C-alpha positions in Angstrom: 0.0 0.0 0.0 1.4 3.4 -1.0 0.4 6.0 1.6 1.3 8.8 -0.8 -2.0 8.0 -2.6 -4.1 8.3 0.6 -2.3 11.1 2.6 -1.3 14.7 2.0 1.7 16.3 3.6 0.4 19.2 5.7 3.6 20.6 6.9 7.2 19.9 8.1 9.3 21.5 10.8 13.0 21.0 11.6 13.2 20.2 15.3 16.9 19.3 15.8 20.2 20.0 14.0 23.5 18.6 15.2 27.0 18.8 13.9 30.2 17.5 15.3 33.5 17.9 13.5 36.3 15.7 15.0 38.9 16.3 12.3 39.6 18.9 9.7 38.7 17.6 6.3 40.5 18.9 3.3 38.5 19.3 0.0 40.6 16.7 -1.7 40.5 14.1 1.1 38.5 10.9 0.4 35.7 10.3 2.9 33.5 7.3 3.5 30.1 8.7 4.4 27.4 6.5 5.8 23.8 7.7 6.0 20.9 6.4 8.1 17.3 7.5 7.7 14.9 6.8 10.6 11.1 7.3 10.3 9.0 7.1 13.5 5.2 7.5 13.1 2.7 8.5 15.8 -0.9 9.5 15.8 -1.7 13.2 16.1 -4.4 14.3 18.5 -7.1 16.8 17.9 -8.8 15.1 15.0 -12.6 15.5 15.4 -14.9 12.4 15.4 -15.9 13.0 11.7 -12.5 14.0 10.3 -9.9 11.7 8.7 -6.9 10.7 10.8 -3.7 12.6 10.9 -0.3 11.2 11.7 3.1 12.7 12.5 6.4 11.2 11.4 9.7 12.0 13.0 12.3 11.9 10.3 16.0 11.6 11.4 18.7 11.7 8.8 22.2 11.0 10.1 25.5 11.2 8.2 28.8 9.9 9.7 32.0 10.5 7.8 35.2 8.5 8.2 38.6 9.2 6.8 40.7 6.2 5.6 42.7 4.7 8.5 41.1 6.9 11.1 40.0 5.3 14.4 37.1 7.7 15.0 34.6 9.5 12.7 35.7 12.7 11.1 32.2 14.1 11.5 28.7 13.3 12.7 25.8 15.3 11.3 22.1 14.9 12.1 18.9 16.6 11.1 15.5 15.7 12.7 12.3 17.0 11.3 8.6 16.4 12.0 6.2 15.8 9.1 2.4 16.0 9.5 0.2 13.9 7.2 -3.6 14.1 6.8 -5.5 11.3 5.3 -7.5 12.7 2.3 -9.2 9.6 0.9 -10.0 6.0 1.6 -11.3 4.3 4.8 -10.0 6.0 8.0 -6.7 4.3 8.9 -5.5 3.2 12.3 -2.0 3.9 13.6 -1.1 0.2 13.3 -1.8 0.1 9.6 -0.2 3.5 9.0 2.9 2.2 10.9 3.0 -0.9 8.8 3.2 1.1 5.5 4.8 4.4 6.6 8.1 3.6 4.8 6.3 4.3 1.5 6.5 8.0 2.4 10.3 7.9 2.1 10.1 9.0 -1.5 8.7 12.3 -0.2 10.5 12.7 3.1 14.1 11.7 2.2 14.5 14.6 -0.3 13.3 17.1 2.3 15.7 15.8 5.0 18.4 15.6 2.4 18.0 19.3 1.5 18.4 20.3 5.2 21.4 18.0 5.8 23.1 19.3 2.6 22.7 22.9 3.9 24.3 21.8 7.2 27.2 20.2 5.3 27.8 23.4 3.5 27.8 25.5 6.7 30.5 23.3 8.3 32.7 23.1 5.2 31.9 19.6 4.0 30.8 20.6 0.5 32.8 17.7 -1.0 30.6 15.1 0.6 28.0 13.9 -1.8 24.8 12.2 -0.6 22.6 10.0 -2.8 19.4 11.8 -4.0 17.3 8.7 -3.8 17.5 5.8 -1.2 15.1 3.5 -3.0 16.3 3.6 -6.7 20.0 3.7 -7.1 20.0 2.4 -10.6 22.3 -0.4 -9.6 25.1 2.0 -8.6 27.0 1.4 -5.4 26.3 3.9 -2.7 27.3 4.3 1.0 25.7 1.8 3.4 22.3 2.8 4.5 19.4 1.7 6.6 15.7 2.5 6.8 13.7 1.9 9.9 
């Protein structure tokens, strides 16, 4: 089930930004960057008896960069945002069913989180680090390890 067909994104809000630079990274240094995307759904309160349900997803995108031969990460960056979704069609969905299929919203949420993380990378001088634009369709290309929860 694709929730993008049943839900509309009402709004997003960045709630947490974190950056740690452990080592200076030169523009020509090779970096192994690992990304992790976490999606955590919850039901939103305040929906009247007759309205369709609304859900909030906490979106966490983390990027950890390692230099070759280093014992600790060179940097650790994280952006957390909240996304509110309103059901616009179909039979009213319960949280359990929404939670079972919420990963289908990745197509919409990853680019939003990516945009915020990219801005953070530019602010801390890591413009040479490239992130994949799409976690689900890499066209067979090898990209950094990733996980989706």
